[in-house]
Every structure is written in C-alpha cells, then in structure tokens.
C-alpha positions as a printed Julia matrix, in Angstrom:
721×3 Matrix{Float64}:
  35.31   -2.64  -18.19
  32.03   -1.47  -16.69
  29.6    -3.83  -18.33
  29.68   -2.78  -22.02
  30.91    0.78  -21.39
  34.2     2.11  -22.76
  34.6     4.86  -20.18
  34.11    5.53  -16.5
  33.06    8.95  -15.24
  34.27    9.25  -11.65
  31.57   11.34   -9.97
  31.28   13.13   -6.62
  28.69   15.45   -5.05
  28.15   17.43   -1.84
  25.1    19.08   -0.27
  24.44   22.19    1.8
  24.07   20.04    4.91
  25.37   16.65    6.0
  27.93   14.91    3.79
  29.91   11.7     3.93
  28.0     8.78    5.45
  24.97   10.98    6.23
  24.7    12.45    2.74
  21.03   13.06    1.87
  19.69   12.28    5.34
  18.69   15.92    5.99
  17.06   16.72    2.6
  19.61   19.46    1.88
  20.18   20.43   -1.75
  23.24   19.67   -3.89
  25.77   22.52   -4.06
  28.83   20.84   -5.61
  29.51   18.38   -8.45
  32.99   17.11   -9.4
  33.82   14.59  -12.14
  36.7    13.16  -14.2
  36.78   10.66  -17.07
  38.82    7.42  -17.09
  39.43    5.63  -20.41
  39.17    1.9   -19.66
  41.04    0.85  -22.79
  43.98    3.25  -22.7
  44.04    3.59  -18.9
  44.13    7.35  -19.3
  42.26   10.12  -17.47
  40.63   13.28  -18.73
  40.29   16.75  -17.34
  38.91   17.24  -13.82
  35.74   19.36  -13.67
  34.37   21.14  -10.6
  30.92   22.75  -10.84
  29.11   24.75   -8.16
  25.3    24.46   -7.94
  22.95   27.16   -6.69
  20.33   25.72   -4.27
  16.78   27.07   -4.05
  17.36   27.75   -0.35
  20.53   29.77    0.11
  21.58   28.39    3.45
  24.68   26.42    4.48
  25.28   24.59    7.73
  28.44   25.37    9.69
  29.68   21.85    9.09
  29.19   22.25    5.35
  31.08   25.56    5.3
  33.95   23.97    7.18
  34.15   20.85    4.99
  33.64   22.46    1.56
  35.16   25.87    2.16
  32.22   27.4     0.28
  30.25   30.53    1.17
  26.9    31.89    0.08
  28.66   34.42   -2.13
  30.21   31.53   -4.07
  26.82   29.9    -4.66
  24.87   33.02   -5.64
  26.73   33.19   -8.94
  26.33   29.46   -9.67
  23.8    27.77  -11.96
  20.76   25.86  -10.61
  20.74   22.06  -10.62
  19.04   21.6   -13.99
  21.6    23.84  -15.73
  24.49   22.15  -13.9
  23.31   18.68  -14.99
  22.95   19.9   -18.55
  26.5    21.24  -18.41
  27.69   17.88  -17.02
  26.06   15.9   -19.81
  27.38   18.14  -22.57
  30.91   18.13  -21.16
  31.06   14.34  -20.7
  29.51   13.55  -24.09
  31.92   15.85  -25.85
  34.97   14.44  -24.06
  33.92   10.81  -24.62
  33.43   11.55  -28.3
  36.9    13.12  -28.51
  38.39    9.94  -27.03
  36.69    7.91  -29.73
  34.48    6.09  -27.25
  30.74    5.48  -27.5
  29.46    4.95  -23.96
  30.23    5.72  -20.33
  29.15    4.67  -16.8
  29.21    6.7   -13.61
  31.6     5.57  -10.87
  30.97    6.7    -7.28
  32.46    5.83   -3.9
  28.98    5.5    -2.32
  25.46    5.12   -3.73
  24.25    7.96   -1.5
  24.97   10.72   -4.03
  22.81    8.94   -6.64
  20.1     7.27   -4.59
  19.68    9.56   -1.58
  20.48   12.97   -3.04
  20.31   13.37   -6.8
  17.16   11.35   -7.55
  15.07   12.63   -4.59
  15.98   16.27   -5.33
  15.28   15.9    -9.04
  11.92   14.29   -8.21
  10.93   17.17   -5.93
  11.94   19.73   -8.56
  10.27   17.76  -11.39
  13.55   17.43  -13.27
  14.11   14.69  -15.84
  17.51   13.15  -15.19
  19.71   11.96  -18.06
  19.82    8.19  -18.58
  23.41    7.99  -17.28
  22.16    8.63  -13.72
  20.09    5.42  -13.7
  23.12    3.09  -13.6
  26.46    3.3   -11.84
  29.29    1.29  -10.28
  30.45    1.64   -6.69
  34.26    1.75   -6.49
  34.14    0.57   -2.87
  32.23   -2.61   -3.76
  34.44   -3.19   -6.81
  37.55   -2.82   -4.65
  36.16   -5.27   -2.08
  35.43   -7.74   -4.87
  38.98   -7.32   -6.18
  40.65   -7.33   -2.73
  38.34   -9.28   -0.37
  40.96   -9.33    2.4
  40.91   -5.55    2.73
  38.1    -5.75    5.28
  34.27   -5.52    5.42
  32.87   -3.34    2.66
  31.0    -1.21    5.23
  34.28   -0.16    6.85
  36.23    0.62    3.67
  37.12    4.27    3.11
  39.14    5.96    0.39
  42.23    6.44    2.66
  42.08    2.83    3.91
  41.79    1.44    0.37
  44.71    3.58   -0.85
  46.77    2.38    2.08
  45.93   -1.28    1.35
  47.29   -1.06   -2.2
  50.27    1.05   -1.03
  49.24    4.22   -2.81
  50.01    7.63   -1.28
  47.12    9.63    0.13
  45.95   12.53   -1.98
  47.52   15.81   -0.85
  44.77   18.01   -2.31
  42.59   19.53    0.42
  39.76   20.94   -1.72
  36.61   18.9    -1.11
  35.46   16.97   -4.15
  38.77   17.24   -5.94
  40.47   15.13   -3.27
  37.8    12.41   -3.41
  37.7    12.22   -7.22
  41.48   11.99   -7.57
  41.59    9.25   -4.91
  38.92    7.26   -6.75
  40.79    7.67  -10.05
  43.99    6.33   -8.43
  42.15    3.29   -7.07
  40.46    2.65  -10.4
  43.7     2.71  -12.36
  45.34    0.5    -9.73
  42.81   -2.33   -9.82
  42.59   -2.17  -13.63
  46.34   -2.76  -13.92
  48.51   -5.74  -13.07
  48.31   -7.84  -10.99
  44.61   -7.26  -10.35
  43.29   -6.87  -13.93
  39.87   -6.17  -12.45
  36.76   -5.78  -14.57
  34.0    -3.43  -13.39
  30.96   -5.66  -13.71
  28.66   -4.96  -10.72
  26.5    -2.27  -12.28
  23.74   -1.01   -9.99
  20.55    0.4   -11.47
  17.8     2.78  -10.44
  14.31    1.89  -11.64
  12.74    4.38  -13.99
   9.25    3.73  -12.63
   7.49    1.71   -9.99
   5.96   -1.58  -11.15
   2.51   -1.76   -9.55
   1.79   -5.38  -10.44
   0.31   -8.02   -8.19
   2.34   -9.07   -5.17
   2.85  -12.81   -4.88
   2.15  -14.5    -1.56
   5.68  -15.88   -1.32
   7.64  -15.42    1.92
   8.87  -11.86    2.34
  12.17  -11.05    4.01
  11.5    -8.82    7.02
  14.79   -7.02    6.35
  13.27   -5.52    3.19
  10.04   -4.0     4.58
   9.31   -0.6     6.12
   6.18    1.13    7.37
   5.56    4.72    6.28
   3.22    6.72    8.51
   1.69   10.17    8.14
   0.91    9.91    4.43
  -1.71   12.21    2.91
  -4.95   10.24    2.68
  -5.2    10.78   -1.08
  -1.64    9.56   -1.81
  -1.3     6.62   -4.21
   1.34    3.94   -4.63
   3.01    6.1    -7.27
   3.21    9.01   -4.82
   4.87    6.73   -2.26
   7.27    5.37   -4.87
   8.14    8.96   -5.77
   8.87    9.72   -2.1
  11.37    6.83   -2.15
  12.76    7.8    -5.57
  16.24    6.41   -6.1
  15.48    3.23   -4.16
  14.18    0.14   -5.92
  10.79   -1.06   -4.65
   9.82   -4.66   -5.4
   7.03   -5.4    -7.85
   3.7    -4.62   -6.16
   5.7    -3.58   -3.12
   3.48   -0.72   -1.91
   0.52   -1.72    0.29
  -1.74    1.07    1.51
  -3.24    0.29    4.93
  -6.95    0.71    5.56
  -8.87    1.34    8.78
 -11.87   -0.59   10.03
 -14.18    1.41    7.74
 -12.12    0.51    4.67
 -10.62    3.99    4.36
  -6.93    4.76    4.14
  -5.37    5.51    7.5
  -2.25    7.33    6.33
   0.04    4.32    6.61
   1.65    2.08    4.0
   3.94   -0.93    3.99
   6.71   -0.81    1.41
   8.87   -3.72    0.31
  12.28   -3.08   -1.28
  14.38   -5.41   -3.4
  17.0    -5.94   -0.68
  18.03   -4.92    2.82
  20.47   -2.25    1.57
  17.65   -0.29   -0.03
  15.49   -0.8     3.07
  18.26    0.67    5.26
  18.54    3.68    2.95
  14.76    4.12    3.16
  14.98    4.29    6.96
  17.32    7.26    6.54
  14.38    9.17    5.03
  12.58    9.21    8.37
  10.72   12.54    8.69
  11.5    13.59    5.13
   8.71   15.56    3.5
   5.99   14.67    1.04
   4.67   18.1     0.13
   4.16   19.91    3.41
   3.87   16.73    5.5
   6.75   14.86    7.07
   6.64   11.09    6.77
   7.73    8.74    9.52
   9.57    5.6     8.41
   9.93    2.53   10.63
  10.97   -1.07   10.28
   8.23   -3.61    9.61
   8.02   -7.37    9.07
   7.34   -9.53    6.06
   4.37  -11.04    7.87
   2.8    -7.59    8.25
   3.34   -6.88    4.57
   1.75  -10.13    3.41
  -1.18   -9.59    5.76
  -1.96   -6.36    3.9
  -0.73   -7.04    0.36
  -1.13  -10.8     0.02
  -4.33  -11.73   -1.79
  -5.84  -15.18   -1.97
  -8.98  -14.44   -3.96
  -9.17  -15.92   -7.46
 -11.45  -13.05   -8.44
  -8.79  -10.54   -7.43
  -6.06  -12.48   -9.23
  -8.11  -12.56  -12.42
  -8.97   -8.87  -12.19
  -5.32   -7.92  -11.68
  -3.91  -10.36  -14.24
  -3.7    -7.63  -16.9
  -0.28   -5.95  -16.94
   0.51   -2.23  -16.73
  -2.97   -1.1   -15.76
  -3.87    2.01  -13.78
  -6.36    1.25  -10.99
  -9.02    3.68   -9.75
 -11.27    3.06   -6.77
 -14.88    4.22   -6.8
 -16.69    4.69   -3.49
 -20.29    5.57   -2.68
 -21.94    3.83   -5.63
 -25.7     3.2    -5.43
 -26.36   -0.39   -4.44
 -28.41   -0.84   -7.6
 -25.66    0.45   -9.93
 -24.89   -1.81  -12.89
 -21.8    -2.19  -15.05
 -23.35   -0.2   -17.85
 -24.34    2.67  -15.55
 -20.81    2.91  -14.18
 -19.29    2.8   -17.67
 -21.7     5.54  -18.79
 -20.78    7.6   -15.7
 -17.08    7.42  -16.59
 -17.81    8.49  -20.16
 -16.1     7.83  -23.51
 -13.07    9.97  -22.64
 -12.0     7.39  -20.01
 -12.64    3.95  -21.56
 -12.35    1.03  -19.17
 -10.01   -1.81  -20.11
 -12.04   -4.65  -21.68
 -15.3    -2.87  -20.85
 -17.3    -4.56  -18.1
 -14.44   -7.03  -17.41
 -12.3    -4.14  -16.24
 -14.82   -3.25  -13.55
 -14.87   -5.1   -10.21
 -17.73   -4.54   -7.76
 -16.94   -5.22   -4.09
 -19.63   -7.33   -2.42
 -20.4    -8.99    0.88
 -20.31  -12.81    1.08
 -24.08  -12.97    0.48
 -23.76  -10.97   -2.74
 -24.96   -7.61   -1.42
 -23.04   -4.66   -2.88
 -20.9    -2.52   -0.59
 -20.92    0.6    -2.78
 -17.26    0.18   -3.73
 -15.78   -0.77   -7.09
 -12.37   -0.88   -8.78
 -11.77    0.11  -12.4
  -8.85   -0.64  -14.73
  -7.55    1.86  -17.28
  -4.92    1.13  -19.9
  -3.04    4.42  -19.51
  -2.52    7.36  -17.19
  -4.48    9.74  -19.42
  -7.68    7.69  -19.19
  -7.3     7.4   -15.41
  -6.84   11.18  -15.05
  -9.99   11.78  -17.1
 -11.9     9.46  -14.78
 -10.55   11.18  -11.66
 -11.96   14.47  -12.93
 -15.42   13.05  -12.21
 -14.66   12.93   -8.49
 -17.79   13.81   -6.47
 -20.04   13.95   -9.51
 -23.53   12.46   -9.26
 -24.61    8.95  -10.25
 -28.28    8.42   -9.55
 -28.82   10.4    -6.36
 -25.37    9.9    -4.87
 -22.05   11.65   -5.39
 -19.19    9.28   -6.22
 -15.67    9.5    -4.83
 -12.78    8.43   -7.08
  -9.2     7.78   -5.96
  -6.02    6.33   -7.37
  -5.64    2.81   -6.02
  -3.22   -0.1    -5.94
  -3.28   -3.85   -6.44
  -2.62   -4.3    -2.72
  -5.63   -2.13   -1.85
  -7.85   -4.2    -4.16
  -6.76   -7.36   -2.38
  -7.12   -5.81    1.05
 -10.63   -4.46    0.44
 -11.86   -7.69   -1.15
 -10.4    -9.8     1.64
 -11.88   -7.52    4.29
 -15.43   -7.68    2.98
 -15.39  -11.33    1.92
 -14.15  -12.45    5.35
 -16.97  -10.67    7.2
 -19.6   -13.16    8.5
 -23.19  -12.62    7.5
 -25.16  -10.38    9.82
 -27.34  -12.32   12.21
 -31.11  -12.01   12.05
 -31.67  -12.55   15.77
 -34.1   -10.16   17.49
 -32.7    -6.85   18.79
 -30.93   -7.25   22.11
 -29.05   -4.93   24.41
 -25.36   -4.18   24.07
 -23.14   -4.24   27.11
 -19.7    -3.15   25.96
 -16.74   -3.94   28.16
 -13.24   -2.7    27.47
 -10.9    -5.63   27.4
  -7.23   -5.92   26.63
  -5.82   -7.86   23.77
  -4.05  -10.84   25.2
  -3.34  -12.39   28.59
   0.29  -12.76   27.59
   0.68   -8.98   27.51
  -1.24   -7.96   30.61
  -1.58   -9.91   33.81
  -4.72  -10.24   35.88
  -6.03   -7.14   37.58
  -4.49   -6.79   41.02
  -3.79   -4.17   43.65
  -0.01   -4.4    43.17
   1.1    -0.93   42.17
   3.55   -1.95   39.46
   2.15    0.36   36.75
   2.45    4.05   35.99
   0.03    6.3    34.2
   1.22    9.12   31.95
  -1.28   11.96   31.65
  -1.08   15.03   29.45
   0.89   13.48   26.6
   1.05   15.45   23.35
  -1.47   14.0    20.91
   1.36   13.42   18.43
   3.4    11.41   20.92
   4.3     7.89   19.88
   6.02    4.92   21.49
   9.46    6.32   20.65
   8.61    9.6    22.39
   7.47    7.75   25.52
  10.59    5.61   25.63
  12.74    8.71   25.21
  10.73   10.41   27.97
  11.33    7.43   30.29
  15.07    7.65   29.66
  17.1     5.23   31.76
  13.93    3.68   33.2
  12.99    2.03   29.88
  15.0    -1.02   30.91
  12.52   -1.6    33.72
   9.46   -1.78   31.44
   7.91   -5.22   31.1
   7.97   -6.76   27.61
   5.01   -5.36   25.63
   4.21   -3.15   28.61
   3.33    0.15   26.9
  -0.39    0.78   26.37
  -1.69    3.9    24.62
  -5.19    5.01   25.64
  -7.4     6.13   22.76
 -10.71    7.96   22.8
 -13.99    6.93   21.19
 -12.82    8.06   17.77
  -9.66    5.97   18.0
  -7.45    9.01   18.47
  -4.86    9.52   21.21
  -6.41   10.73   24.47
  -3.17   12.02   25.96
  -2.95    9.1    28.4
  -0.84    5.96   28.5
  -0.24    3.11   30.93
   3.14    1.46   31.38
   3.74   -1.8    33.24
   7.0    -1.85   35.21
   8.9    -4.86   36.5
   8.18   -4.07   40.16
   6.3    -1.57   42.35
   9.65   -0.05   43.39
  10.51    0.69   39.8
   7.06    2.2    39.21
   7.48    4.42   42.28
  10.9     5.55   41.08
   9.51    6.51   37.67
   6.59    8.42   39.19
   9.02   10.41   41.32
  11.67   11.19   38.73
   9.55   11.64   35.61
   6.58   13.52   37.09
   6.08   16.82   35.25
   9.02   16.28   32.92
   8.6    17.94   29.52
   7.7    16.14   26.31
   7.41   18.3    23.18
   6.85   21.54   25.12
   4.26   19.92   27.42
   4.78   18.7    30.95
   3.53   15.18   31.59
   2.07   13.97   34.88
   3.18   10.53   36.06
   1.19    8.56   38.67
   1.86    5.16   40.18
  -1.11    2.8    39.87
  -2.17   -0.84   39.71
  -3.68   -2.99   36.97
  -7.02   -2.88   38.78
  -6.96    0.91   38.87
  -6.07    0.89   35.2
  -9.25   -1.02   34.38
 -11.32    1.51   36.31
  -9.8     4.4    34.37
 -10.59    2.62   31.13
 -14.23    2.48   32.25
 -14.27    6.26   32.58
 -12.99    6.77   36.13
 -10.25    9.13   37.2
  -6.9     8.52   38.86
  -4.63   11.2    40.3
  -2.49   11.88   43.36
  -5.62   12.61   45.37
  -6.9     9.09   44.91
  -9.22    7.04   42.75
 -12.67    8.17   41.61
 -15.03    5.61   40.03
 -16.98    6.43   36.88
 -20.08    8.63   37.4
 -22.37    5.81   36.31
 -20.77    3.37   38.79
 -21.62    4.73   42.21
 -20.84    2.86   45.45
 -24.33    1.28   45.42
 -23.13   -1.12   42.71
 -22.07   -4.61   43.7
 -18.31   -4.23   44.3
 -15.9    -4.99   42.88
 -17.33   -6.72   39.81
 -18.85   -3.44   38.66
 -15.39   -2.42   37.53
 -14.22   -5.63   35.93
 -15.3    -7.68   32.97
 -17.86  -10.4    33.6
 -15.89  -13.65   34.04
 -17.6   -15.46   31.21
 -15.6   -18.45   29.95
 -13.98  -17.59   26.61
 -15.12  -20.93   25.26
 -18.66  -19.58   25.08
 -17.66  -17.14   22.34
 -18.44  -17.91   18.74
 -17.35  -15.96   15.68
 -20.91  -15.43   14.57
 -21.89  -14.07   17.96
 -19.15  -11.47   17.86
 -20.5   -10.04   14.62
 -24.11   -9.7    15.73
 -24.96   -6.01   15.68
 -27.22   -6.34   18.75
 -24.94   -8.33   21.06
 -26.32  -10.16   24.07
 -24.08   -9.74   27.07
 -23.19  -12.97   28.82
 -24.47  -12.95   32.41
 -22.43  -13.62   35.48
 -22.55  -17.17   36.83
 -23.94  -17.89   40.24
 -21.92  -15.98   42.84
 -21.91  -15.89   46.57
 -22.32  -12.65   48.43
 -18.64  -12.66   49.44
 -16.45  -11.0    46.89
 -12.73  -11.59   46.58
 -10.58   -8.47   46.73
  -9.2    -8.9    43.21
 -10.94  -10.08   40.07
  -9.24  -11.1    36.84
 -10.03   -9.37   33.6
 -11.6   -11.44   30.86
  -9.64  -11.6    27.63
 -11.26  -11.94   24.23
  -9.94  -11.69   20.68
 -10.04   -8.09   19.44
 -12.5    -7.41   16.62
 -11.83   -4.29   14.54
 -15.44   -4.14   13.35
 -16.91   -3.52   16.81
 -16.9    -0.21   18.61
 -17.75    1.19   22.0
 -21.37    2.15   22.41
 -20.95    4.0    25.68
 -18.99    7.05   26.66
 -15.78    5.46   27.91
 -12.16    5.09   26.94
 -10.41    2.07   25.57
  -6.79    1.07   25.26
  -4.69    0.26   22.23
  -1.71   -2.06   22.65
   1.42   -1.22   20.69
   3.83   -4.19   20.51
   6.36   -2.09   18.58
   5.94    1.2    16.76
   3.98    1.99   14.73
   1.65   -1.03   14.84
  -1.58   -0.19   16.63
  -4.19   -2.94   16.44
  -7.61   -2.32   17.91
  -8.12   -4.02   21.25
 -11.73   -3.15   21.92
 -14.01   -6.14   22.01
 -17.28   -7.45   23.4
 -18.4   -10.78   24.66
 -21.71  -12.38   23.84
 -23.78  -15.23   25.14
 -24.02  -18.33   22.95
 -27.1   -18.55   20.74
 -29.95  -20.69   21.96
 -33.67  -21.19   21.79
 -35.66  -18.05   22.48
 -37.63  -18.0    25.7
 -40.66  -15.95   24.89
 -42.52  -16.47   28.11
 -41.55  -13.15   29.59
 -41.92  -11.27   26.34
 -45.4   -12.66   25.86
 -46.64  -11.19   29.11
 -48.73   -8.06   28.4
 -48.01   -4.81   30.19
 -49.56   -1.45   29.52
 -46.34    0.51   29.96
 -43.46   -1.64   28.69
 -42.59   -4.51   26.39
 -39.79   -6.97   27.12
 -37.68   -8.48   24.39
 -37.07  -12.26   24.29
 -34.27  -13.63   26.44
 -32.09  -16.68   26.26
 -33.15  -19.7    28.41
 -29.94  -20.06   30.41
 -28.8   -19.43   34.0
 -28.77  -15.66   33.89
 -30.06  -13.62   30.97
 -30.94  -10.13   29.83
 -34.25   -8.44   29.3
 -34.69   -5.2    27.44
 -37.61   -3.08   28.61
 -38.76   -0.21   26.44
 -41.25    2.5    27.21
 -40.91    2.42   31.0
 -42.48    5.37   32.81
 -39.84    7.77   34.11
 -40.98    7.25   37.7
 -40.7     3.44   37.54
 -38.95    1.96   40.56
 -37.42   -1.38   41.47
 -40.61   -2.58   43.17
 -42.6    -1.9    39.99
 -40.18   -3.99   37.94
 -40.17   -6.86   40.5
 -43.97   -6.78   40.51
 -43.99   -6.96   36.72
 -41.81  -10.12   36.82
 -43.91  -11.77   39.53
 -43.77  -15.55   39.13
 -40.24  -15.59   37.71
 -36.96  -16.02   39.53
 -35.21  -12.67   39.56
 -32.03  -11.54   41.29
 -32.2    -9.8    44.62
 -33.61   -6.32   44.63
 -30.21   -4.94   45.66
 -28.52   -6.34   42.57
 -31.39   -5.2    40.37
 -31.28   -1.74   41.91
 -27.52   -1.54   41.36
 -27.87   -2.57   37.74
 -30.75   -0.18   37.23
 -28.89    2.82   38.63
 -25.8     1.86   36.66
 -27.69    1.76   33.4
 -29.68    4.88   34.16
 -26.34    6.66   34.54
 -25.17    5.3    31.2
 -28.41    6.34   29.54
 -27.99    9.85   30.89
 -24.47    9.96   29.52
 -25.73    8.9    26.11
 -28.82   11.15   26.23
 -31.1     8.12   25.88
 -34.52    8.84   27.33
 -36.86    6.56   25.47
 -35.47    3.13   26.41
 -33.7     1.5    29.33
 -31.63   -1.68   29.48
 -32.14   -3.79   32.62
 -29.98   -6.77   33.6
 -31.15   -9.44   35.99
 -29.73  -12.64   37.42
 -31.55  -15.92   37.91
 -30.32  -17.22   41.25
C-alpha cells in the first residue's frame, strides 16, 4: 500500500511547451491531465480519464503539437486549470467512494508534474490546490526499490522498466493515455507475486515555508543556490513562493545585503536535499512578476556566512516560534520602545510588547536607526506595513517584511564594525588594489591579458565565457575581472588574464568586435601594468596607452601608476576603519626606478569607498559572487608631531603629521597662486623631499582636486629624505 492509503491514482500531465525530462523548465502552462485509479486491495483498476485544460496563453510549441497531437481548436473549448482540478477531485472522490475505499495517493512517473508544473502554476494563478497534491509516490523510485538491479534510477524509463519485468510495451499512441497505462501495468506487476511490493516512499510538498532560525551546523553545498535579480522589496515568503513545490529547509532563505545594509537583489536558498536543489536550478530565468530571476549554484559556506548568527541577543529575539518579522529603517536616534510601539498603533500589537522590539546598535551602544519587530500573525504585520513612510518625530520611517537571516546579518554587520577613531582629520589617498596576490600576479609588461570594452551592462561571467568560446580553456584560474564604476555598477569593461601572451593575442584577433547581446565588444591585448593604469582612470586602445589626466609625465615614473609599496604588516584593523585615513608614505628610494613595480595587496574592506574619480575592479571567483575589492592602506598610528602644525602662517594651516620617515601634511586655505617655492619656504628648517617630487605631487593633487571640484583645500604629500 501507499502509506495508509487504500487507492493509488496514477496521474500524468503535459504542458504547452517542453515535456518529458524538461517538463516545467520553460514555465509553460498545463494543457492535459490524465488519470486512472488502482485499488491496492483488489488489484483492480478504474476508468481512465483524459481532461484537456485551457491555458491563459493560447500558444503551443511545434514540439508540443507533435507529441500531444493537440491543436489550439481543441484547447479553446476546454476548461481552465481551476475547473479541471475541481473536476479531477470530484471524479476521484466519487470513484474511490464507489470502491468502498476511504483514501487515495497520487502516483506519478516523475516529480516534475507536481513540483515543477502544477504547484508553480497554481501559485502564480493564486489557486488553492486540493490536499491530495501535497503528497505522492514516484513509480520509478518504487520500481528501483523493488528491483535494484534494473539500473540507476536516473536512467529508468517506462519502456525500460516494462522490458525488465517482461511486460509488453503499450501499443496506445495517444500521449498521456500511453504513459498512464504503462504505469498501471508496472504498479500491478510489482504489487503481485513474486515482488509483493509495498508503496511506502511517500514524498511531500510543504504547505508553507518555515521561517525559523537557521542553525550554524554544517550545510551541504549540494543543497544551496543563489537567486539573483530579486525585487528589492521581496521577502523570504516571496522567494519561497517562487520556488513553490520544492521544499526549503527551515530558515533556508537568506537575503543578501550590500555595504549600506540594504538588500542587493540576491538571496541564498537552502533546500532539504540535492534533488530539490537541482530542480531549483531548472527555474533559472523564471519570472517573479515581471522580473526574471537568475538561479546559480552556491556553497554551504556562503549560506552560513549570510544566515548563520552567533549573537545571543539575536537568538533570544528569534526564539519565539511562528513570528512575522518586520524591519524598520530610518528611526530617530532618540526613539524609545514606547515611541515605536505608539507609532505602530493598537491595530498591530507587537509580540510581548517591548521584548518583541530589537534596536540595532553599534558596539558602543549608539543607535543605527534600524529596528526589527515581531508580530504574532500576518494580519498584524500587514497593518504595520501600512505605516510605511509615515512620520515619527521629524523622520519618515520605512517598513519592510524581513527574515531571521536578515536580522542575524544586520546585527552581525553592525556589531563587527570597529569603533570610529577620534584621530585628527587627515587626507585620504585612495589606491585601487586587487583582492589577493593568489589571483593576480605582480604588475609587469608581459602582454598576457586582454581587455573587453563595450560590454552590455547586464553581462555576467557566463556571458563573457560564452563570448570567449573555445578560448575559455586558456583563461588563468580566477582570471576574469569585472570593472565597476564608482557606484559599484558595471562599467562595460572587463580584464581577462590568459595563460600566455600568444593566447591573449589570439583572443584579441578572433574576438575583436564580436557581438554580445546585440552589442559589438572591442578586445585589446594588454599587460597587468597597463591594467593598473586603466583602473586609475587612464585609457587603453589600439592607438596606445594614455595616462590619467591627473597623472601627467611630470610625475615621478613609474610609481605614479602603482600602489605605494608599503609593507602589509603595517596595516591594522583599526586603521582601515578610520574615516580620515593617513596614506602610508613611500620608503626611501633612489632616483633609479625599475621598469616594473609590483602592486600592493591589502584585504578588501566593503565599508570603504573611492574618494576620487576613478574606476575599480571587482573579482568574480565564480558567478554570481562579487565581493568588493576596493581598499586603502594607512600608516600605523603613532605620536602626533605637532611641530609643523604649530608654526603660524597667515595663509594656511597644516594638520599634524606622524613622526616617521615620510609623512603627510594637509594644507588648507592656500592662495590659488601658491607655488612650490612658497611651500618650500614655508617649511624652511624641516627636511622636505626634492622640489621635483613635491612639484609632481602638487600637480597630481591639483588635477585630482579639479576633477572633484575641490577649490577650498589642497592635499600635499612630501617625503623626508
């Protein structure tokens, strides 16, 4: 028997598009349902039923017409899906009752008709499915359990299973009827002697997503996917609805946030097993509303990094079961529990009053303006969401549906941020650096890279690899680098490291001006050194290399284009988080420069951003992960040397500098006609770098200031020889 059921209902369905192993992969609607009852006690079968279904979109693919033999004229007269399901339920219930039985279970030859077709379509059409569609048995898996020597379950088909038990193939050619009769034959065969099989492996579909807390236990990477392109306001329930029919693990939806703590349109989803994960991957570019959603593989480590919480405060807040979570953003820093409860009003009572309200704070106790609220039911949460953008104090408050994973992620993000330093203001010298020396070698003149220019802004790693075609095998491991603009959006450029200059030349010749998504893409051969110049704002094309406008030939070559070679050991975590970062000076150098200089590598910090008008690169190890790789380096903290700052000057004031070999001085209020001689005269009595180096630095920074429209202050670097 099938669990405690008396009857099996052998069930089959077809769509207006792909069928068979690709059923449901193209979001086409159901157009055909076929079923027949099997009495498990008497080993008898009932009448075979075939029901046509009218889709909302009257369109059939050529393959569908050929396989089903149906035409649009046949479907126009049919009933819609809700009426067809109602007819199915009434017919089956009546027939089961006539047999004197009390229950029944669906039997299918593949879970696709239930998980990938029926449930997703019913969810989109807001149909409530009968309870019988939330459990079923798979005749293929039952046959494999009964006859394990028949072969791997993935390769079993109805004809091969019939052949294994020496049953004749079904002669009926009508689609649906043939499959149902074949399944009925197999069912009766394995129920009889000598098999005497019992249908016991009942699969279920969850009625609703359980949004509880995710435990920090190891997560199998074969159960995790990354969904990208989600609407920013989508909640975990919306994502669970997109994957309707597949069972998501408890607390298995983790919404990803950007550096500002806002949702970035991505989510990590964990399923109960690898089979459901594989079915989820088949929903790549399926639609949520009017948006298509990209679905990729992800790892358990990535999921735990987002969803795994270690805070006791978070665990206590989320310990209450079956709660709806709402996030509040933009609260006044002085807001109290009572003010927030009064803002939400009596129509949306918070669970346990003030205990159901969690304020997000920095490590020093300062409020961030965010809070999470628990509600005991959906109705209360919806009442609270109606107050979106209403005023509390003098600020409007944003309210969103949230998840347990988002609570953990936001709390972990803010609580791990070091306290802001109280050091005096100092100049920022941002330098674009790449994430890790293991992914990018030292800058050199070897032309083993190519630059792609003019990429579509929607292009991803997969598009680039497809564009490269047969040349993808020549790409170095982790050798694809997407270039982003100041806002972190694609700039249309990418750099690719090839295994050799010959391979790079071949790609530049064969792929130049090939088309990607209706746009032709320019491909240039370049070197790692030239790549660093482009990242600083220069240009690279077939005519040659042009340095950035603010880095004219008067600068000291070639270190003007590379990161200062400060030892990474000088970095401290606290220094990286100082809002006014002090740039580490260059060590003592001779006047002879080597032709190639290595880039400095520093850990990427997502909280820091470029302050000048230049590009930066984002490294993609595998799609769609895109960690920030922009970072800065800072000099180690030390005693403040106030000697220079104490010197009076009628036109400018110098900020304190660090007493080390090489430092920075910030001069504000300089007259616009100030020259190098005036600055050297001002620092008379102190060891300053040569006038040439000072002039180069001055012109460099004047160019940057022009780019940033800064006219009231000027940053000057100097070297102590």
